[in-house]
C-alpha positions in Angstrom: 316.4 1.4 260.6 317.3 4.9 259.4 315.0 7.3 257.7 313.7 10.9 257.7 310.0 11.6 257.6 308.1 14.8 257.2 304.5 15.2 258.3 302.5 18.1 256.9 300.5 20.2 259.4 296.8 20.2 258.5 293.4 19.9 260.2 291.0 17.2 259.0 287.3 17.3 259.9 285.4 14.2 259.1 281.7 13.6 259.4 278.7 12.8 257.2 276.2 15.6 256.9 278.6 18.0 258.8 280.2 19.9 255.9 278.3 23.2 256.3 278.8 23.2 260.0 282.5 22.4 259.7 283.1 25.0 257.0 281.5 27.8 259.0 283.6 26.9 262.0 286.8 26.9 260.0 286.0 30.2 258.4 285.4 31.6 261.8 288.7 30.2 263.1 290.5 31.9 260.2 288.6 35.1 260.7 287.5 35.0 257.1 284.3 36.8 256.0 284.7 37.1 252.3 285.6 33.6 250.9 286.0 32.9 247.2 284.2 29.6 246.6 285.6 27.6 243.7 283.4 24.8 242.2 282.4 23.5 238.8 279.0 24.5 237.5 277.7 20.9 238.1 278.5 21.4 241.8 276.0 24.2 242.3 273.7 22.2 244.6 276.7 21.0 246.7 277.9 24.6 246.9 274.5 25.7 248.2 274.6 23.0 250.9 278.1 23.6 252.0 278.1 27.4 251.8 274.7 27.9 253.4 276.3 29.6 256.4 279.0 31.5 254.4 278.6 34.8 252.5 281.0 34.4 249.5 282.6 37.4 248.0 282.7 35.4 244.7 281.7 32.0 243.4 284.0 30.8 240.6 282.7 28.1 238.2 285.3 27.9 235.5 287.2 24.7 236.4 289.3 22.8 233.9 291.4 19.6 234.4 295.2 20.0 234.6 294.8 23.7 235.5 295.9 25.7 232.5 298.2 28.6 233.5 296.0 31.2 231.8 293.0 30.0 233.8 294.9 30.2 237.1 295.9 33.8 236.3 292.3 34.9 235.5 291.1 33.3 238.7 293.8 35.0 240.8 292.8 38.3 239.3 289.2 37.7 240.1 290.0 36.8 243.8 292.0 40.0 244.1 289.3 42.2 242.5 286.6 40.6 244.8 288.9 41.3 247.9 288.5 37.6 248.9 290.1 36.7 252.2 290.0 32.9 251.9 289.6 30.2 249.3 287.1 27.4 249.5 287.1 24.5 247.0 284.1 22.2 246.6 284.7 19.4 244.2 287.4 17.0 242.9 291.0 17.2 242.0 290.7 19.8 239.3 288.8 22.1 241.6 291.3 21.7 244.4 294.1 22.2 241.9 292.7 25.5 240.8 292.4 26.6 244.4 296.1 25.7 245.0 297.1 27.6 241.9 295.4 30.8 243.3 296.9 30.2 246.8 300.4 29.8 245.4 300.8 33.5 244.5 298.0 35.1 246.5 298.9 33.7 249.9 295.2 33.3 250.7 294.3 30.5 253.1 292.7 27.5 251.5 289.9 25.2 252.8 289.1 22.1 250.8 285.8 20.2 250.7 286.4 17.2 248.5 283.6 15.4 246.7 285.7 12.7 244.9 288.6 10.5 246.0 291.4 12.3 244.2 293.4 13.2 247.4 294.9 16.4 246.2 293.5 18.2 249.2 296.1 16.5 251.6 299.3 17.5 249.7 301.4 20.6 249.2 301.8 19.7 245.5 300.5 22.1 242.9 300.3 21.5 239.1 299.7 23.7 236.1 299.8 23.1 232.4 301.2 25.4 229.7 302.2 24.6 226.1 301.3 20.9 226.5 303.6 20.5 229.5 302.4 20.0 233.0 304.7 21.5 235.7 304.4 20.5 239.3 306.0 21.8 242.5 305.8 21.7 246.3 305.0 24.8 248.4 303.5 25.0 251.9 301.3 27.9 250.8 299.1 25.5 248.7 298.4 23.0 251.5 294.8 23.5 252.6 294.5 24.8 256.1 291.8 22.2 256.7 290.1 19.4 254.8 286.4 18.8 255.4 285.3 15.3 254.5 281.5 14.6 254.2 280.5 11.3 252.6 277.0 12.7 251.9 278.6 15.1 249.3 279.9 12.1 247.3 276.5 10.3 247.3 275.7 11.6 243.8 279.1 10.7 242.3 278.4 8.2 239.6 279.8 4.7 240.1 282.1 4.9 237.1 283.6 8.1 238.3 283.8 6.8 241.8 285.8 3.8 240.6 288.2 5.9 238.5 288.6 8.5 241.2 289.2 5.8 243.8 291.7 4.0 241.7 293.5 7.4 241.3 293.7 7.3 245.1 295.0 3.7 245.0 297.6 4.9 242.5 298.8 7.4 245.2 299.2 4.4 247.6 301.1 2.2 245.1 303.4 4.9 243.9 304.2 5.9 247.5 305.7 2.4 248.1 308.8 3.3 245.9 308.7 7.1 245.5 311.9 9.0 246.1 311.2 9.7 249.8 309.4 6.5 250.6 309.8 5.5 254.3 308.2 3.0 256.7 305.7 5.6 257.9 304.3 6.7 254.5 304.4 3.0 253.3 302.2 2.1 256.3 299.8 4.9 255.4 299.8 3.7 251.8 299.0 0.1 252.6 296.2 1.0 255.0 294.8 3.4 252.4 295.0 0.6 249.8 293.2 -1.8 252.1 290.4 0.7 252.8 290.0 1.8 249.2 289.7 -1.8 247.9 287.0 -2.6 250.4 285.2 0.7 249.9 285.2 0.6 246.1 283.7 -2.9 246.0 281.1 -1.7 248.4 280.2 1.4 246.2 279.9 -0.8 243.1 277.6 -3.1 244.9 275.5 -0.3 246.4 276.2 3.3 245.4 274.1 4.5 248.4 276.2 2.6 250.9 277.4 5.6 253.1 279.8 3.4 255.1 281.6 2.5 251.9 281.6 6.1 250.8 283.1 7.1 254.2 285.7 4.3 253.9 286.6 5.6 250.4 287.2 9.1 251.8 289.3 7.7 254.7 291.4 5.6 252.2 291.9 8.5 249.8 293.1 10.8 252.7 295.6 8.2 253.7 296.7 7.7 250.1 297.3 11.5 249.8 299.0 11.6 253.1 301.5 9.0 252.0 301.9 10.6 248.6 302.6 14.0 250.1 305.4 12.6 252.2 306.9 10.1 249.7 306.8 12.3 246.7 305.9 11.6 243.1 307.1 8.3 241.6 307.0 6.7 238.1 303.3 6.3 238.0 302.5 10.0 238.6 305.3 11.2 236.3 303.8 9.1 233.4 300.3 10.2 234.3 301.3 13.9 234.4 302.8 13.6 230.9 299.7 11.9 229.6 297.4 14.5 231.1 299.4 17.6 230.5 300.6 16.8 227.0 297.7 14.9 225.6 294.9 16.3 227.8 293.7 12.8 228.9 291.2 12.8 231.8 293.0 12.7 235.1 291.2 10.0 237.1 290.7 7.6 234.2 294.3 7.9 233.1 295.6 7.0 236.6 293.1 4.1 236.8 294.2 2.8 233.5 298.0 3.1 233.9 298.2 1.7 237.4 298.3 -2.1 236.6 301.1 -1.5 234.1 303.3 0.4 236.5 302.7 -2.2 239.1 303.7 -4.9 236.7 306.8 -2.9 235.8 308.1 -2.4 239.3 306.7 -5.2 241.5 309.3 -7.9 240.6 312.0 -5.6 241.9 310.4 -5.0 245.3 309.0 -8.4 246.3 308.6 -7.5 250.0 306.5 -4.4 249.3 304.6 -6.3 246.6 303.7 -9.0 249.1 302.4 -6.5 251.6 300.4 -4.7 248.9 298.8 -8.1 247.8 297.7 -8.7 251.4 296.3 -5.2 251.6 294.3 -5.7 248.5 292.8 -8.9 249.9 294.8 -11.5 248.1 293.9 -14.9 249.6 296.5 -17.2 247.9 300.0 -18.1 248.9 302.2 -15.0 248.6 305.6 -16.2 249.7 307.9 -16.7 246.6 305.4 -15.1 244.3 304.9 -11.7 245.7 304.9 -9.7 242.4 302.4 -12.1 240.9 300.2 -12.0 244.0 300.2 -8.2 243.9 299.4 -8.1 240.2 296.7 -10.7 240.6 295.1 -8.9 243.5 294.9 -5.7 241.6 293.5 -7.5 238.5 290.8 -9.1 240.7 289.9 -5.7 242.1 289.8 -4.0 238.7 287.6 -6.9 237.4 285.1 -6.4 240.3 285.0 -2.7 239.6 284.8 -2.9 235.8 287.7 -0.4 235.8 288.9 1.7 232.9 290.9 -0.6 230.7 292.7 1.1 227.8 294.2 4.5 227.1 292.8 4.3 223.6 289.3 4.7 225.2 290.3 8.2 226.4 292.0 9.6 223.3 295.6 8.3 223.5 296.9 6.9 220.1 299.8 4.9 218.7 301.2 8.1 217.3 301.4 9.6 220.8 303.5 6.8 222.3 307.0 8.0 221.2 306.5 11.5 222.5 305.0 10.2 225.8 308.0 7.9 226.3 310.5 10.7 225.6 308.8 13.1 228.1 308.3 10.4 230.7 312.0 9.3 230.6 313.0 12.9 231.5 310.6 13.0 234.5 310.9 9.6 236.2 313.0 9.6 239.3 316.4 7.9 239.2 315.5 6.0 242.4 312.8 4.0 240.6 313.3 0.2 241.4 313.5 -0.6 237.7 315.6 1.5 235.4 313.2 2.9 232.7 314.4 2.8 229.1 312.9 3.7 225.8 312.3 0.1 225.1 310.5 -1.0 228.3 308.5 2.3 228.6 307.4 1.8 225.0 306.1 -1.7 225.9 304.4 -0.3 229.0 302.6 2.5 227.2 301.6 0.4 224.2 300.2 -2.2 226.5 298.2 0.5 228.4 297.1 1.9 225.0 295.5 -1.3 223.9 294.5 -2.6 227.4 296.7 -5.7 227.0 297.4 -8.0 229.9 299.9 -6.2 232.2 302.1 -9.3 232.2 303.6 -8.2 228.9 305.2 -5.3 230.8 306.8 -7.7 233.4 307.9 -9.9 230.5 309.6 -7.0 228.8 311.4 -5.7 231.8 312.3 -9.0 233.4 313.0 -9.3 237.1 315.7 -6.7 237.5 316.5 -7.9 241.1 317.5 -11.3 239.8 319.5 -10.3 236.7 323.2 -11.4 236.7 323.9 -9.9 233.3 325.7 -6.7 232.7 323.7 -3.5 232.0 325.1 -3.4 228.5 324.0 -7.0 227.8 320.5 -6.3 229.2 320.2 -3.2 227.0 321.3 -5.1 223.9 318.7 -7.8 224.5 316.0 -5.3 225.2 316.8 -3.4 222.1 316.5 -6.5 219.9 313.0 -7.1 221.4 312.0 -3.5 220.7 313.3 -3.8 217.1 311.2 -6.8 216.5 308.1 -5.1 218.1 308.6 -2.0 215.9 308.7 -4.1 212.8 304.9 -4.6 213.1 304.2 -0.8 213.3 303.1 -0.5 209.7 301.0 -3.7 209.7 297.7 -3.2 207.9 296.1 -5.6 210.3 296.4 -4.0 213.7 294.8 -6.9 215.6 297.4 -9.3 214.1 300.1 -6.8 215.0 298.8 -6.6 218.6 298.9 -10.4 219.0 302.3 -10.8 217.4 303.8 -8.1 219.6 302.5 -9.9 222.7 303.8 -13.3 221.4 307.3 -11.7 220.7 307.4 -10.0 224.1 306.7 -13.1 226.0 308.8 -15.4 223.8 311.8 -13.1 224.1 311.2 -12.9 227.9 311.3 -16.7 228.1 314.7 -16.8 226.3 316.1 -14.0 228.5 314.8 -15.2 231.8 315.8 -18.8 231.4 319.0 -18.0 229.5 317.9 -20.5 226.9 320.9 -22.3 225.2 321.1 -22.8 221.4 321.0 -26.6 221.9 317.7 -26.2 223.9 316.2 -24.0 221.2 317.2 -26.5 218.5 315.5 -29.2 220.5 312.4 -27.0 220.7 312.5 -26.6 216.9 312.8 -30.4 216.5 309.9 -30.9 218.9 307.7 -28.7 216.8 308.9 -30.4 213.6 308.0 -33.8 215.0 304.6 -32.5 216.0 304.0 -31.4 212.5 305.2 -34.7 211.0 302.9 -36.8 213.1 299.8 -34.6 212.5 297.2 -36.0 210.1 293.6 -35.4 209.2 292.6 -37.6 212.1 295.3 -36.7 214.6 296.1 -33.1 215.6 299.3 -33.1 217.7 299.3 -29.3 217.9 295.8 -29.3 219.4 297.1 -31.9 221.9 300.0 -29.6 222.7 297.7 -26.7 223.3 295.5 -28.9 225.5 298.2 -30.2 227.8 299.8 -26.7 228.2 296.4 -25.4 229.3 296.3 -22.9 226.4 293.1 -24.4 225.0 291.3 -24.0 228.4 292.7 -20.5 228.8 291.4 -19.5 225.4 288.0 -21.0 226.3 288.0 -19.0 229.6 288.7 -15.7 227.8 286.1 -16.3 225.1 283.3 -17.9 227.2 283.0 -15.6 230.2 280.5 -16.6 232.8 277.0 -15.4 232.0 274.2 -15.9 234.5 273.6 -19.7 234.8 274.8 -20.7 231.3 276.6 -24.0 231.1 280.4 -23.8 231.4 282.6 -24.6 228.4 285.6 -26.8 228.3 288.2 -28.1 225.7 287.2 -29.1 222.2 289.8 -31.9 222.0 291.4 -33.3 218.8 288.9 -36.0 217.9 285.8 -34.1 216.7 284.8 -35.0 213.1 282.4 -33.2 210.8 279.5 -35.0 209.2 278.8 -37.4 212.0 275.7 -39.6 211.5 272.4 -38.1 212.5 270.2 -40.1 215.0 266.6 -39.7 216.2 265.7 -39.2 219.9 266.4 -42.3 221.9 268.7 -44.0 219.4 272.2 -45.3 220.1 275.5 -43.5 219.2 277.7 -46.4 220.4 277.7 -48.1 217.0 278.6 -51.5 218.5 281.7 -50.2 220.4 282.6 -52.0 223.6 281.5 -50.5 226.9 278.6 -50.2 229.4 275.4 -48.9 227.8 274.4 -45.5 229.2 271.2 -43.6 228.9 271.7 -39.8 228.6 268.8 -37.3 228.8 268.4 -33.6 229.4 267.0 -30.3 228.2 268.4 -27.4 226.3 267.2 -24.0 227.6 268.2 -20.3 227.4 269.2 -18.2 230.4 265.6 -17.1 230.8 264.5 -20.7 231.3 262.8 -21.0 227.9 263.2 -24.3 226.1 265.4 -24.2 222.9 263.8 -26.3 220.2 265.8 -27.6 217.3 269.2 -27.1 219.0 271.9 -29.2 217.2 273.5 -31.5 219.7 276.8 -33.1 218.6 278.1 -35.9 220.9 281.2 -38.0 220.7 283.2 -40.3 223.0 285.8 -43.0 223.3 285.0 -46.7 223.8 285.9 -48.5 227.1 289.4 -49.1 225.7 290.0 -45.4 225.5 289.9 -45.2 221.7 287.9 -42.9 219.4 286.8 -44.3 216.1 289.2 -42.1 214.1 292.1 -43.7 215.9 291.5 -46.8 213.9 292.6 -47.1 210.3 289.7 -49.1 208.9 287.2 -46.2 208.6 284.8 -47.5 211.2 282.4 -45.0 212.8 281.2 -45.3 216.4 280.7 -43.3 219.5 279.6 -40.1 217.7 276.4 -38.7 216.3 274.2 -35.6 216.3 270.5 -35.0 217.1 268.1 -32.1 217.6 266.3 -31.1 220.7 262.5 -31.5 220.6 260.0 -28.7 220.8 260.2 -28.7 224.6 264.0 -28.6 224.5 264.4 -32.2 225.6 266.9 -34.7 224.2 267.8 -38.4 224.9 270.1 -41.0 223.5 272.0 -44.2 224.3 275.8 -44.1 224.5 278.6 -45.6 226.6 279.5 -44.9 230.2 282.7 -42.9 229.9 285.9 -44.3 231.3 289.3 -42.7 231.9 291.8 -43.0 229.0 295.2 -41.7 228.1 295.6 -39.1 225.4 297.8 -40.2 222.5 301.2 -40.3 224.1 303.3 -42.0 221.4 304.4 -38.7 219.9 306.3 -35.6 220.9 303.6 -34.4 223.3 303.5 -37.8 225.1 307.3 -37.7 225.4 307.1 -34.2 226.9 304.6 -35.4 229.5 306.8 -38.4 230.3 309.9 -36.2 230.7 308.1 -33.9 233.1 306.5 -36.7 235.2 303.0 -35.9 234.1 300.2 -38.4 233.5 298.6 -38.6 230.0 295.3 -39.7 231.4 292.1 -37.8 231.0 289.2 -38.0 233.4 286.2 -40.0 232.1 284.0 -37.7 230.0 281.4 -37.4 227.2 281.8 -34.6 224.6 279.0 -32.2 223.7 278.7 -29.3 221.2 275.4 -27.6 221.3 274.4 -24.8 218.9 271.2 -22.9 218.1 270.4 -19.6 216.3 270.9 -16.6 218.5 272.8 -18.5 221.1 276.5 -18.9 221.9 277.8 -22.3 220.7 278.7 -24.4 223.7 281.6 -26.9 223.6 281.7 -28.9 226.8 282.0 -32.3 228.5 280.3 -34.0 231.3 282.4 -35.9 233.8 281.7 -39.0 235.9 281.2 -38.3 239.6 283.5 -40.7 241.7 286.0 -41.2 238.9 289.4 -41.5 240.6 291.0 -39.6 237.8 289.2 -36.5 238.9 291.3 -36.5 242.0 294.5 -37.5 240.2 294.1 -34.7 237.6 293.0 -34.3 234.1 295.9 -34.0 231.6 294.2 -31.2 229.7 292.8 -29.2 232.7 289.3 -29.6 231.3 287.4 -30.5 234.5 284.9 -28.0 236.1 282.9 -28.8 239.1 279.6 -27.8 237.5 280.2 -30.4 234.7 280.6 -33.4 237.1 277.4 -35.5 236.9 276.0 -38.5 238.7 276.0 -41.7 236.6 273.6 -44.1 238.3 274.3 -47.8 237.7 271.3 -50.1 237.1 271.0 -53.9 237.1 270.4 -55.8 233.9 266.8 -56.7 235.0 265.9 -53.1 235.8 263.6 -51.5 233.2 265.2 -49.0 230.9 263.6 -45.5 230.1 262.7 -46.5 226.6 261.8 -50.2 227.2 265.0 -51.5 225.7 265.9 -55.0 226.8 269.5 -55.4 228.1 271.3 -58.5 229.4 273.9 -56.4 231.2 274.1 -53.6 233.7 273.6 -50.1 232.4 274.0 -46.5 233.6 272.0 -43.3 233.3 272.7 -39.6 233.7 271.1 -36.3 233.1 272.6 -33.2 231.6 270.6 -30.0 231.4 272.2 -27.5 229.0 271.7 -23.7 229.4 272.9 -21.6 226.4 274.1 -18.0 226.7 272.9 -15.4 224.2 275.1 -15.1 221.1 276.3 -11.6 221.8 277.7 -12.0 225.3 
């Protein structure tokens, strides 16, 4: 192990409720009696608390993000005219940044009292903006003599800003893993900072008054800045500085938004570091062999818990800005970055961040650089083709369609490149799709079947039916629903003479407030005990499907058949694909429901049979959810039925209570 590490000399005073005491002691230590206090106007009360023992020569309230050069010059002049002998900043990164800009040329000692989680207070980096360009540099004169951390001062920081600021700190941690001067010491600081920030931010979101979480956030942000100060500025910060300095995007929100896209860009090339980051962020799955995925998933889970900023378009960035941002970023990103940035892959990154797309599109566009065996020229040629296709959608009048097609192209091209797909294999894929089209009819949809067995149907359902309170979970629609099924009254039979064990089904339809939903339309359909739906016959018979309405009290009841496992149609191309991959075509036993009512989100779901062996073996379309597994109780033939119906065979009964989510969630 060979490395060189620099540790900056700085005092750190940490203690909730101790800021005023610590500041007075530090001013005494410096022999300063005429400090210039720098704080935004909204920090007036905090300034009063912190400076109650100081007698400032001047209080400066004009604070602007990204520190315009003109503002820094005016503030320096004011400090000189007031004969200030020290600088005290109370606030976030912009406030600390202005203090540094004054210290850079005045030589005045600087004390920092942070109220956010930006971390600027622990670095010797300064930054100023002029003519839409942000310049940064390192100088020991701008490193605060002491940092005074007091979690009580961050108590009033709104949750949204706490999240954005904390993710800004997390960006310091992540960027420090691969920055130009990264070493084992600053990487250790970065990973511990990431661990502390992940726990702290979840705690703050849960309870903004949780002072332990606020303290942990300050601890984590200090470690993040400590690692960043030593490792230097990596790709993330270079991009963020361009976005802030050139387009005046808000600092913390920009860092919070760009972070997952930079991680997706670099993580595949640094699997060992990605695995350690995943563990620091609390990833509980298997990391070995999937380190980059684990890191990206862990960050995605954290961002979901925090309701983190999602898209640069939300803070003023536009499609027209992408080209300039890419050009400026390419000039700034260090050559040591694990993945070589190009116009093509940075364009994908910034477009994805602009729209808030899944960060995986960035990984797909860059590929795993560490595994590539192709020449750099070949890789560039392939990437350029992808970018040409993506650019062809720039003038689309339907931007949503363009967004979807860009993502499809990005991932499809990545599959071809990553697997080195042969022309024979692609021709086989074309034939597969052609065969799927040829076998599709009005009563058999092979493409729906393909979507089902690849899990795409369930993924689409998951995206569009997010959990809401205790609303019933959705699952796959399947290929056998038919419009205009016969209507039945309460208690009637949907079986239509089909073979199978009779089954009594009852339940209620309610909303998430527990109110009964009257008149809900309940569509039900199922296969017979031979595993066939009526539409799979050619003689036009109708059985195993109907619709009814819930009563005024939300109740419903009908007779059907006890569901049994059955194979999906496997005599076509989808079945051959399953056979070739060693997968079973069998579905777990289930009964289909589609429930709709005005003002409620339409629910498409199943119920499954508890104890069905196929639940353990696996459902071929991934439709099973634990909440949908119901008890089907078996009754002897001589046992009375709920409606007095006489049966000369055993029968079953089950209950399914439906909860509908509001339409607008």
